[in-house]
BAMAR-670996 format. One line per field, with one value per residue (C-alpha): x, y, z; residue number from 1; residue in one letter. Coordinates in steps of 0.02 Angstrom, whole numbers, plus 50000, padded with zeros to 5 digits. Layout:
x = c(X,...)
y = c(Y,...)
z = c(Z,...)
nr = c(NUM,...)
rest = c(A,...)
% end
This chain:
x = c(50921,50915,50728,50643,50614,50501,50544,50544,50623,50465,50378,50429,50319,50408,50291,50354,50437,50281,50137,50083,50107,50287,50331,50524,50520,50518,50695,50774,50685,50794,50932,50904,50882,51046,51127,51068,51113,50948,50970,51043,51061,50992,50838,50797,50639,50600,50420,50311,50151,49997,49893,49724,49647,49711,49664,49478,49465,49457,49384,49262,49338,49303,49402,49542,49542,49540,49687,49787,49734,49768,49591,49521,49380,49432,49316,49391,49573,49494,49455,49620,49720,49832,49811,49833,49954,50077,50206,50062,49971,50132,50172,50008,50004,50175,50127,49988,50104,50240,50116,50066,50235,50287,50131,50184,50379,50300,50212,50386,50498,50377,50390,50415,50394,50357,50427,50264,50074,49946,49827,49696,49574,49544,49373,49298,49232,49358,49532,49529,49657,49799,49761,49743,49718,49709,49846,49817,49636,49696,49834,49712,49598,49728,49806,49635,49582,49742,49698,49866,49773,49607,49595,49671,49687,49708,49797,49781,49884,49892,49810,49674,49541,49551,49381,49423,49482,49322,49225,49306,49309,49158,49075,49225,49207,49378,49459,49449,49494,49539,49582,49647,49640,49611,49425,49422,49536,49505,49380,49232,49130,49194,49171,49153,49285,49267,49326,49366,49453,49433,49561,49552,49677,49851,49835,50029,50134,50074,49875,49906,50009,49893,49739,49839,49901,49723,49648,49778,49736,49560,49603,49705,49560,49455,49525,49677,49761,49865,49943,49928,49934,50023,49984,50122,50089,50207,50078,50024,50178,50182,50285,50154,50060,49919,49906,49843,49902,50071,50178,50364,50480,50509,50306,50316,50474,50350,50198,50277,50361,50210,50122,50255,50294,50126,50095,50266,50292,50116,50203,50085,50172,50156,50166,50210,50173,50214,50054,50039,50167,50177,50303,50411,50563,50571,50728,50664,50497,50595,50700,50510,50466,50643,50590,50465,50598,50730,50605,50536,50732,50752,50593,50688)
y = c(49492,49646,49707,49844,49978,50145,50299,50474,50606,50705,50563,50653,50810,50884,50859,50910,50768,50798,50754,50577,50535,50486,50571,50553,50370,50393,50447,50334,50190,50223,50240,50072,49995,50064,50006,49827,49827,49821,49963,49961,50110,50015,49954,50099,50211,50369,50401,50551,50627,50533,50622,50677,50554,50416,50477,50517,50338,50302,50457,50588,50725,50866,50796,50763,50933,51008,50911,50975,51148,51124,51189,51042,51097,51105,50953,50845,50899,50848,50673,50657,50735,50854,51013,50976,51110,51112,50959,50862,50849,50831,50685,50595,50622,50549,50414,50343,50379,50260,50117,50119,50107,49966,49886,49871,49835,49690,49638,49640,49567,49469,49567,49764,49870,50056,50151,50226,50180,50076,50234,50116,50235,50356,50340,50381,50545,50596,50559,50504,50430,50490,50455,50576,50463,50275,50220,50026,50080,50201,50081,49922,50042,50103,49925,49864,50022,49981,49799,49745,49630,49541,49497,49580,49528,49641,49569,49704,49652,49849,49839,49947,49882,49941,50040,50143,50031,49926,50079,50118,49956,49859,49894,49816,49624,49609,49661,49558,49647,49551,49647,49563,49689,49733,49704,49855,49983,50118,50145,50138,50115,50000,49955,49785,49703,49545,49449,49540,49441,49535,49490,49524,49650,49574,49436,49380,49285,49116,49164,49284,49180,49031,49129,49193,49031,48967,49095,49109,48945,48992,49162,49065,48981,49129,49167,49161,49321,49420,49542,49543,49706,49672,49807,49771,49889,49862,49938,49748,49774,49773,49921,50026,50176,50144,49947,49848,49682,49606,49545,49525,49581,49403,49390,49531,49433,49282,49360,49452,49274,49186,49304,49326,49140,49101,49205,49202,49004,49004,49136,49278,49447,49553,49723,49775,49951,49974,50037,50102,50109,50245,50250,50400,50291,50330,50238,50081,50090,50117,49971,49878,49940,49863,49693,49691,49738,49621,49481,49528,49537,49349,49327,49452)
z = c(49469,49584,49653,49530,49650,49626,49724,49725,49833,49855,49935,50088,50108,50249,50394,50572,50669,50791,50661,50688,50512,50517,50345,50362,50359,50165,50158,50298,50215,50056,50178,50244,50077,50024,50189,50154,49967,49896,49784,49622,49499,49346,49435,49540,49453,49482,49462,49370,49455,49399,49288,49315,49185,49305,49461,49390,49358,49544,49622,49572,49470,49573,49709,49598,49542,49725,49759,49614,49650,49824,49868,49965,50068,50262,50319,50199,50271,50431,50370,50293,50428,50361,50247,50068,50026,49879,49938,49991,49836,49737,49845,49811,49634,49648,49765,49637,49486,49581,49605,49417,49367,49490,49450,49252,49333,49408,49261,49171,49287,49397,49576,49603,49730,49770,49932,49966,49928,50009,50036,50059,50143,50008,49931,49787,49839,49954,50058,50225,50361,50303,50117,49986,49831,49841,49721,49719,49652,49528,49462,49466,49344,49246,49209,49162,49045,48955,48933,49015,49142,49171,49331,49498,49667,49822,49964,50104,50261,50336,50519,50477,50354,50170,50174,50030,49918,49929,49897,49737,49664,49728,49557,49463,49456,49379,49536,49701,49872,50025,50197,50349,50489,50676,50710,50823,50745,50618,50528,50635,50491,50380,50180,50149,50049,49940,50085,50251,50401,50563,50699,50903,50982,51043,50893,50881,50764,50766,50762,50610,50514,50545,50481,50333,50269,50277,50163,50025,49929,49926,49853,49717,49662,49633,49472,49356,49424,49318,49457,49651,49735,49910,50041,50173,50304,50459,50576,50647,50729,50919,50955,50811,50903,50806,50784,50928,50856,50913,50773,50797,50662,50617,50625,50478,50373,50393,50346,50177,50134,50154,50024,49903,49903,49877,49715,49656,49661,49561,49417,49482,49474,49643,49663,49836,49912,50108,50190,50343,50504,50635,50770,50871,50822,50632,50610,50684,50569,50422,50451,50473,50303,50232,50259,50134,50009,50089,50078,49887,49844,49876,49725,49603)
nr = c(1,2,3,4,5,6,7,8,9,10,11,12,13,14,15,16,17,18,19,20,21,22,23,24,25,26,27,28,29,30,31,32,33,34,35,36,37,38,39,40,41,42,43,44,45,46,47,48,49,50,51,52,53,54,55,56,57,58,59,60,61,62,63,64,65,66,67,68,69,70,71,72,73,74,75,76,77,78,79,80,81,82,83,84,85,86,87,88,89,90,91,92,93,94,95,96,97,98,99,100,101,102,103,104,105,106,107,108,109,110,111,112,113,114,115,116,117,118,119,120,121,122,123,124,125,126,127,128,129,130,131,132,133,134,135,136,137,138,139,140,141,142,143,144,145,146,147,148,149,150,151,152,153,154,155,156,157,158,159,160,161,162,163,164,165,166,167,168,169,170,171,172,173,174,175,176,177,178,179,180,181,182,183,184,185,186,187,188,189,190,191,192,193,194,195,196,197,198,199,200,201,202,203,204,205,206,207,208,209,210,211,212,213,214,215,216,217,218,219,220,221,222,223,224,225,226,227,228,229,230,231,232,233,234,235,236,237,238,239,240,241,242,243,244,245,246,247,248,249,250,251,252,253,254,255,256,257,258,259,260,261,262,263,264,265,266,267,268,269,270,271,272,273,274,275,276,277,278,279,280,281,282,283,284,285,286,287,288,289,290,291,292,293,294,295,296,297,298,299,300)
rest = c(M,P,L,Q,I,V,H,H,P,D,Y,D,A,G,F,P,S,T,H,R,F,P,M,S,K,Y,P,L,L,M,E,E,L,T,R,R,G,L,V,S,D,G,D,L,H,L,T,D,P,A,P,A,E,W,L,T,L,A,H,D,G,V,Y,V,D,Q,V,I,A,C,A,V,P,A,Q,I,E,R,D,I,G,F,P,I,V,E,R,V,S,R,R,A,Q,L,A,A,G,G,T,V,L,A,A,R,L,A,L,E,H,G,I,A,C,N,T,A,G,G,S,H,H,A,R,R,A,Q,G,A,G,F,C,T,F,N,D,V,A,V,A,S,L,V,L,L,S,E,G,L,V,A,N,I,L,I,V,D,L,D,V,H,Q,G,D,G,T,A,D,I,L,Q,P,E,P,R,V,F,T,F,S,M,H,G,E,R,N,Y,P,N,Q,K,I,A,S,D,L,D,V,A,L,P,D,G,T,G,D,A,A,Y,L,E,T,L,R,E,V,L,P,A,L,S,E,K,A,D,W,D,L,V,F,Y,N,A,G,V,D,P,H,A,D,D,R,L,G,R,L,A,L,T,D,D,G,L,R,Q,R,D,L,T,V,I,G,H,F,R,E,R,G,I,P,V,C,G,V,I,G,G,G,Y,S,K,D,V,P,A,L,A,A,R,H,A,I,L,F,E,V,A,S,G,F,A)
% end
């Protein structure tokens, strides 16, 4: 069956091409998925914005109100990396809603992916590091509050440590957070996940995959997981502007096959989000993000 994909045209908030956050990767990703024959009308889902009551499960209500009203204090905007204008606020609400929808579809179909998401630096009190709302934390808490799941595992393989996810979900025993990331990369002050694996600069395919394959069986033994959120950031790639690791396209593909295959072979639903990726060659970046969807489609 075709892969269930969640998308919205307004994931692109229209940043200039000179901005460090390559916003144009979102429409280019959809073009790439269409070119690869991965988009089917009946299995492409348009998301709605996440309502405030969902967002406040993960974030301080004052901050949520500030984002929705486009009245975020200047210091927090500096921490995030861009001003919270109407298009940016809408994009953040849509991305969170998209991950909730993708998670529901994963529970129904076994696997689904959002063409945005993975904003793992947004903490309970505020956003940071190009992340406004923490969509995976929001989705986790929405599903738990609705009684749809009892145990959630977050596998975060973005090159940056998932500090915001750890901050929000530390008090929640029904969610286990795992982050494998570059040891010397952002953020400088990390917030401990339930399990962190820090990798040295320059780590390539072989060492990366060996480490990942050692960790996954231990994660499977920690609980009977009802859902896995997989942050498939492509910034561990050797050509990423912010990555400092050295994975190849094939390394990313083997990583995604390893993670998705491990959990789907055990019958555990997987919800994929695209995470980070930074390059001046945005079409090449979009092609790297498309690897997740190509791999996931093999398990649909």
